[in-house]
N, C-alpha and C positions, 0 to 999 in steps of 0.2 A: 504494500500500500504506500501511497504518498499523500501529502497534504495538498489538496487541490484548491480549496477556497476557504476564506474566512468571511463569513457573512454576518453583518451587523444589522439587526432589525431596528429601524428608525421610523420616526413619525413622518419625515419628509425626505425622500430619497434625493430629489434635485438639490435641496438645500444642503444636505450632508455632503453630496459630491462637490458642490461649489465650494464648501468650506475646505474640504481636503485638497482641492486644487489651489485655493488661495493660501491656506495655512502651511501646507506641506509641499506644494509644487507638483503634486501628482496630476496625471491627465486622465480624463474619462476614456475608457476603452470601448464600452458598450452601455447603452441605455435602452431598455425595452420600451417599445412604443406606448405601453400603458403608463410608464413613469413609475412603476412599482418595484423596479429592479434595475440596478446599474452596477457596473464593474469599473474599477480603476486599473490603469496600467501600472503594475507593481513588480513585474518580473515573473518568475516561474510560479508563484503562488498568488492567486487572485484575491484582492480585497474587494468585497462586494457589499452593497447596501440593498436591503429589501424592506418594503413597506411592512409595518407592523401587522397590517391586515392579512398579509400573506401567511403569517404563522398560523392563523386560524384556518386558513384554507388548506394548510398542510396537515392539520389535525392535531396540533399540539399547543399547549399553553406556555407562556413565558412571563418573566418579570420584566416589565418595561424599564428601560434605562432612561434617565433624564439628568440634566445638568444639576438639578437640586438634590440629587441623591448621591450617596457615596458610590464610587466606582465599583463595578463588579470585579470579581477575583480573576481577572485576566487582563492582558495588555496586548496591544499591537505594537511591534517594534519596527521603527523606520530608521534605516541607516543613512547617516548624513556625513558629508565630508567635513563640515564645520558645524559641530553640535551647538555651539553658543549662538551662531547666526541663525540656525534653523529653529532653535528654541525661541529666540526673539521674534522671528517672523511669525511663528505659530501664535504667540501672545498678541502680536500686532493685529492678527486676523481673528481674534476672539477666543482662542484657547485659554484655558485657566491653568495657571501654574500649580503643579503638584510637588515638584522637586526641581530646583535649579540645577544647571549643568555642573557636574563634578567629575574629576578623574578618579576612577576606581583603582584599587591596588594592582589589578592585572593590566592596567594601562588603557583601558577603554573609558571613553567619556560617555556619560549617560545623563539624561534629564527626563522628566515626566510631565506631561500636560494632560488635561481632560479636554476632549473635543466638545463641540457644541451639544452633543447628546449625553455627555458625561462618561464616555468610554475613555479608558486610560490609553495614552499613546506614549510609548518610550521613544525618545529621539536619542540615538546613540551612534557612536563611531563603530567601525569594524573592530572585532576583537583581534588584537595582535597575538599571533601564535609564534 
């Protein structure tokens, strides 16, 4: 098996995709004509957004995430050349700071923000091996 998709259920797919374009520099790769599903160009693993209404149509329930709740126990990690600049850009476009950039003992730079839906996004450098 391999990881194919990370799908975030959101109230507004277009708004979420526009945020990820502005805050993180990602580009839309696909948007369904219904506007209820979209994918970002992120490399070999797809980051997608689906309308919350689609969860019900798939037959399962979920806890809605929002900016006013504590983040869920997962994160999306986006690798950046300049973590400090990427962190500032995310904040400038409406992300909320969870942890400022810092260098970890293993040499990697990491920071954390919450997106407009309250999902945790790690902005990090490549891990030096």
